[in-house]
C-alpha positions in Angstrom: -7.2 5.0 -55.7 -10.5 6.7 -56.8 -11.1 10.3 -55.8 -13.9 11.4 -53.5 -15.6 13.0 -56.4 -15.5 9.7 -58.4 -16.9 7.7 -55.5 -19.6 10.3 -54.9 -20.7 10.2 -58.6 -20.8 6.4 -58.5 -23.4 6.6 -55.7 -25.2 9.7 -57.0 -25.9 8.2 -60.4 -27.7 5.4 -58.6 -30.0 7.9 -56.9 -33.0 9.8 -58.2 -32.6 13.2 -59.9 -34.3 16.4 -58.9 -35.0 19.5 -60.8 -32.2 22.1 -60.6 -29.8 19.9 -58.6 -26.8 18.7 -60.6 -25.2 15.6 -59.1 -21.9 16.3 -60.6 -21.8 19.8 -59.3 -22.7 18.5 -55.8 -20.0 15.9 -55.9 -17.4 18.5 -57.2 -18.2 21.0 -54.4 -18.1 18.4 -51.7 -14.8 17.1 -53.0 -13.3 20.5 -53.3 -14.3 21.4 -49.8 -12.9 18.2 -48.4 -9.4 19.0 -49.8 -9.2 22.0 -47.4 -7.7 20.5 -44.2 -7.8 17.1 -45.8 -5.3 14.5 -44.5 -4.0 11.6 -46.6 -6.5 8.7 -46.0 -7.4 10.2 -42.6 -10.4 12.5 -43.1 -10.5 16.2 -42.6 -9.2 18.4 -39.7 -10.5 22.0 -40.0 -10.7 23.9 -36.7 -12.2 27.2 -35.9 -10.2 30.4 -36.3 -7.5 28.8 -38.4 -6.2 29.3 -41.9 -7.9 26.1 -43.0 -11.3 27.2 -41.8 -10.8 30.7 -43.3 -9.9 29.1 -46.7 -13.0 26.9 -46.5 -15.3 29.9 -45.8 -13.7 31.9 -48.6 -14.5 29.1 -51.0 -18.0 28.8 -49.8 -18.5 32.6 -49.9 -17.5 32.6 -53.6 -20.2 30.0 -54.3 -22.8 32.0 -52.4 -21.9 35.2 -54.3 -22.1 33.3 -57.6 -25.8 32.7 -57.0 -26.5 36.3 -55.9 -26.2 36.1 -52.1 -25.3 39.2 -50.0 -22.6 37.7 -47.8 -21.2 39.0 -44.5 -19.5 37.7 -41.3 -20.7 38.8 -37.9 -18.6 39.7 -34.8 -17.8 36.1 -33.9 -17.3 34.7 -37.4 -20.7 33.3 -38.4 -21.0 33.7 -42.2 -24.4 34.6 -43.5 -25.7 35.0 -47.0 -29.1 36.7 -47.5 -31.5 36.2 -50.5 -34.3 38.7 -50.4 -37.9 37.5 -50.7 -40.9 39.3 -52.1 -41.5 40.7 -48.6 -38.1 41.6 -47.1 -39.7 42.6 -43.7 -40.9 39.1 -42.9 -38.9 36.9 -40.5 -36.3 34.8 -42.4 -36.2 31.1 -43.3 -32.7 30.1 -42.3 -30.7 27.1 -43.4 -27.1 25.9 -43.2 -24.6 24.1 -41.0 -20.9 24.4 -40.1 -17.5 24.0 -41.8 -15.4 23.2 -38.8 -14.7 19.6 -38.1 -13.8 17.1 -35.4 -10.3 15.6 -35.6 -10.0 13.6 -38.8 -13.7 14.2 -39.5 -15.7 13.1 -42.5 -16.2 14.9 -45.7 -20.0 15.3 -45.1 -20.3 16.4 -41.5 -21.3 20.0 -41.6 -20.1 20.6 -45.2 -23.1 18.7 -46.6 -25.5 20.9 -44.7 -23.9 24.0 -46.1 -23.6 22.9 -49.7 -27.1 21.3 -49.8 -28.5 24.6 -48.6 -26.6 26.4 -51.3 -27.8 24.1 -54.0 -31.5 24.2 -52.8 -31.4 28.0 -53.0 -29.6 27.9 -56.3 -32.3 25.6 -57.7 -35.0 27.8 -56.4 -33.5 30.9 -57.9 -33.0 29.2 -61.3 -36.7 28.1 -61.3 -39.8 30.2 -61.9 -40.8 29.8 -58.3 -40.8 32.8 -56.0 -40.3 32.9 -52.2 -42.1 35.4 -50.1 -39.8 35.3 -47.1 -36.1 36.2 -47.2 -33.8 33.1 -47.0 -30.5 33.2 -45.2 -27.8 30.5 -45.4 -25.6 30.4 -42.3 -22.2 28.8 -41.6 -21.9 28.6 -37.8 -18.6 29.3 -36.2 -17.1 26.7 -33.9 -20.1 24.3 -33.9 -18.0 21.3 -33.1 -16.0 22.7 -30.2 -12.8 20.8 -31.2 -10.3 23.5 -30.5 -11.7 25.1 -27.4 -13.7 22.2 -25.9 -17.0 24.1 -25.7 -18.8 24.1 -29.0 -22.0 25.7 -30.4 -20.3 29.1 -30.1 -21.6 30.7 -33.2 -25.2 29.4 -32.8 -25.2 30.4 -29.2 -24.0 33.9 -30.0 -26.8 34.2 -32.5 -29.3 33.7 -29.8 -27.5 35.9 -27.3 -26.0 33.2 -25.0 -22.3 34.1 -25.3 -20.7 36.7 -23.1 -17.3 38.5 -23.4 -16.3 36.9 -20.1 -16.7 33.4 -21.6 -14.5 34.4 -24.6 -11.7 35.5 -22.2 -11.9 32.4 -20.0 -12.0 29.5 -22.5 -8.6 28.5 -23.9 -7.2 26.0 -26.4 -4.3 23.6 -25.6 -1.8 26.3 -26.4 -3.3 28.8 -23.9 -4.9 31.0 -26.5 -8.3 32.3 -25.5 -11.3 32.4 -27.9 -11.2 36.2 -27.6 -7.6 36.3 -28.8 -8.2 33.7 -31.6 -11.2 35.8 -32.8 -9.1 39.0 -32.9 -6.2 37.2 -34.7 -8.7 36.3 -37.5 -10.1 39.9 -37.7 -13.3 39.4 -35.8 -14.7 41.6 -33.1 -15.3 39.6 -29.8 -15.8 42.9 -27.9 -19.0 43.3 -29.9 -20.2 39.7 -29.4 -23.7 41.0 -28.5 -24.1 42.3 -32.0 -24.2 38.7 -33.3 -27.6 38.2 -31.6 -30.6 38.1 -33.9 -33.7 40.1 -32.7 -36.4 38.0 -31.1 -38.9 36.6 -33.7 -36.7 37.5 -36.6 -36.2 33.9 -37.6 -39.3 32.1 -38.9 -37.8 28.6 -39.3 -34.4 26.8 -39.4 -33.8 23.6 -41.3 -30.6 21.6 -41.8 -29.7 18.6 -43.9 -27.2 16.4 -42.1 -25.8 12.9 -42.3 -27.2 10.7 -39.6 -23.8 9.8 -38.0 -25.5 6.6 -36.8 -26.6 3.3 -38.4 -30.4 3.2 -38.2 -31.2 4.5 -41.6 -28.6 2.4 -43.4 -29.5 -0.7 -41.4 -33.2 -0.3 -42.3 -32.5 0.8 -45.9 -34.2 4.2 -45.4 -33.2 7.5 -47.0 -34.6 10.2 -44.7 -34.4 10.7 -41.0 -36.9 13.3 -39.8 -35.4 14.6 -36.6 -38.0 14.9 -33.8 -35.6 16.1 -31.0 -32.0 16.8 -30.3 -30.3 14.9 -27.4 -28.9 17.1 -24.7 -25.1 16.6 -24.4 -23.2 17.0 -21.2 -19.4 16.9 -21.1 -17.7 16.1 -17.8 -14.1 15.7 -16.9 -12.8 13.4 -14.1 -9.3 13.8 -12.9 -7.7 11.2 -10.6 -4.6 12.3 -8.6 -2.3 9.7 -7.2 1.5 9.3 -7.0 4.1 9.2 -9.9 6.5 6.3 -9.3 8.9 4.1 -11.1 7.2 1.2 -12.9 9.9 -1.3 -12.1 10.7 -0.4 -8.5 7.2 0.1 -7.0 5.4 -3.0 -5.7 1.8 -3.5 -6.9 0.4 -3.1 -3.4 2.0 0.3 -2.8 0.9 2.0 -6.0 -1.5 4.9 -6.5 -2.0 4.4 -10.2 -4.4 6.8 -11.8 -4.4 5.0 -15.1 -5.7 1.9 -13.4 -8.5 4.0 -11.8 -9.3 5.5 -15.2 -9.5 2.1 -16.8 -11.9 0.8 -14.1 -14.1 3.9 -14.5 -14.2 3.5 -18.3 -15.4 -0.1 -17.9 -18.1 0.9 -15.5 -19.3 3.8 -17.5 -20.1 1.5 -20.4 -22.7 -0.3 -18.2 -24.6 2.8 -16.9 -26.7 4.2 -19.8 -28.7 0.9 -20.4 -29.6 0.7 -16.7 -31.2 4.2 -16.9 -32.7 4.8 -20.4 -33.0 3.0 -23.8 -31.8 6.2 -25.5 -29.0 7.3 -23.2 -25.3 7.0 -24.3 -22.0 7.7 -22.5 -18.6 7.8 -24.1 -15.0 8.3 -23.0 -13.3 9.6 -26.0 -10.4 11.5 -24.5 -7.8 10.5 -21.9 -4.9 12.7 -20.8 -2.1 10.9 -18.9 0.7 12.6 -17.0 3.6 12.2 -17.2 2.8 9.7 -20.0 5.9 7.6 -19.8 6.1 3.9 -20.7 8.0 3.1 -17.5 6.2 5.5 -15.2 3.2 5.0 -13.0 0.9 7.9 -13.7 0.2 10.3 -10.9 -2.5 12.1 -12.8 -5.1 11.0 -15.4 -8.0 13.0 -16.8 -11.0 11.6 -18.6 -13.5 13.5 -20.7 -16.9 11.9 -20.6 -19.7 12.7 -23.1 -23.2 11.8 -21.8 -26.4 12.3 -23.8 -30.1 11.6 -23.9 -33.2 13.1 -25.4 -34.7 12.8 -21.9 -33.1 15.3 -19.6 -34.0 13.6 -16.3 -32.5 10.3 -17.5 -29.4 12.1 -18.8 -28.9 13.7 -15.4 -29.4 10.4 -13.7 -26.6 8.8 -15.8 -24.3 11.7 -14.8 -25.0 11.3 -11.1 -24.4 7.5 -11.3 -21.1 8.0 -13.1 -19.9 10.6 -10.6 -20.8 8.3 -7.7 -18.8 5.4 -9.3 -15.8 7.7 -9.8 -15.9 8.8 -6.2 -16.1 5.2 -5.0 -13.1 4.2 -7.2 -11.0 7.1 -5.9 -11.9 6.2 -2.3 -11.1 2.5 -2.8 -7.7 3.3 -4.4 -6.9 6.1 -1.9 -6.7 8.7 -4.7 -8.0 12.3 -5.0 -10.7 12.9 -7.5 -11.8 16.2 -9.2 -15.1 16.4 -11.2 -15.8 19.3 -13.6 -18.7 20.1 -15.9 -17.5 21.5 -19.2 -20.8 21.8 -21.0 -24.5 20.9 -20.3 -27.3 21.6 -22.7 -31.0 20.5 -22.4 -32.6 18.2 -24.9 -34.7 20.2 -27.5 -37.9 19.0 -29.1 -38.2 20.2 -32.7 -41.0 21.8 -34.7 -43.9 19.5 -35.4 -44.8 21.6 -38.4 -41.3 21.1 -40.0 -41.5 17.4 -39.3 -44.9 17.2 -41.0 -43.6 19.1 -44.1 -40.5 16.9 -44.4 -42.6 13.8 -44.0 -45.0 14.9 -46.8 -42.0 15.7 -49.0 -40.5 12.2 -48.4 -43.8 10.6 -49.3 -44.2 12.7 -52.4 -40.8 11.6 -53.7 -41.3 8.0 -52.6 -38.4 8.0 -50.1 -38.4 5.7 -47.1 -38.0 7.6 -43.9 -38.4 7.4 -40.1 -38.6 9.8 -37.2 -35.5 9.7 -35.0 -33.6 11.9 -32.6 -30.4 13.6 -33.4 -27.7 12.4 -30.9 -25.1 14.9 -32.1 -26.4 17.5 -29.8 -26.6 20.3 -32.4 -27.6 19.0 -35.8 -31.2 19.9 -36.5 
């Protein structure tokens, strides 16, 4: 079986070359990063505040220091590298991404954004070009939210939207709070407010990211210029019924929460298209109790991910799904609990950065299109 590096090089040699960017170095760095938390033929699992994430950040830090970056980690674990410009007092140009992953994630999600930022700054510093503003490369902590079910932690802390109370309240599936996990890794959650950047201290932020969709590949285009970020909303629906024996309970006397969950999942699939052409809704997580093959489940929890670039439409999808869940519970004589885990508004992105990116794509003869980011956080 060919290695990731070999596969990358096969593709990269078919692409254009750019001054200061070595395709083999890019492939090598991506491959080396993917080995940390890598699973045999099953992607990469690298969660926040774990030894795997720490190892990945230490590797990336060594690359940053090799090109002259002044590197530090803030109170919540964001890693930042600063490269001074000719005017150090000016607001910074920031770039970067994240190194934590979803379960069995891909080699490019997040890591590509970090490594591409590193290589862009490396190429700039090896050229005769000067930059007036300082440049900062950032690796955001807990961008994916896989371990604690919230996400965007490091980036929210950077703009002052994380409180100590939240860090004490949110737990992983082992009952460990974010606060405790941070302390275990040597960070300072009690000083979370120190992670906030002063207002107007960041001039611009840019991130290179894989599309995670199929539009560019389908249309044979290279560049997606993101015009807005879809606002995600994570909801949980829990049905409560009765746990009974699968063999001894007649069908007409059951209060089966798995059957209710299945009905809801089928209905959810129909809702987005009835509201908006850009809305999506996904059930990606189901928790069944007691989860026995010969037991009728007395409790089933679904996690629903609903997104749209139009906030009003997104909220309408949420309302319709909730109404459907309530109706299913009533018809089946079950109890139903609805909780909101996370809701963020859609965000329109800088017209100026879109224009600059469009001009760069035209200059290099790269096919592109404007499109929203459905991932909820990838600029």
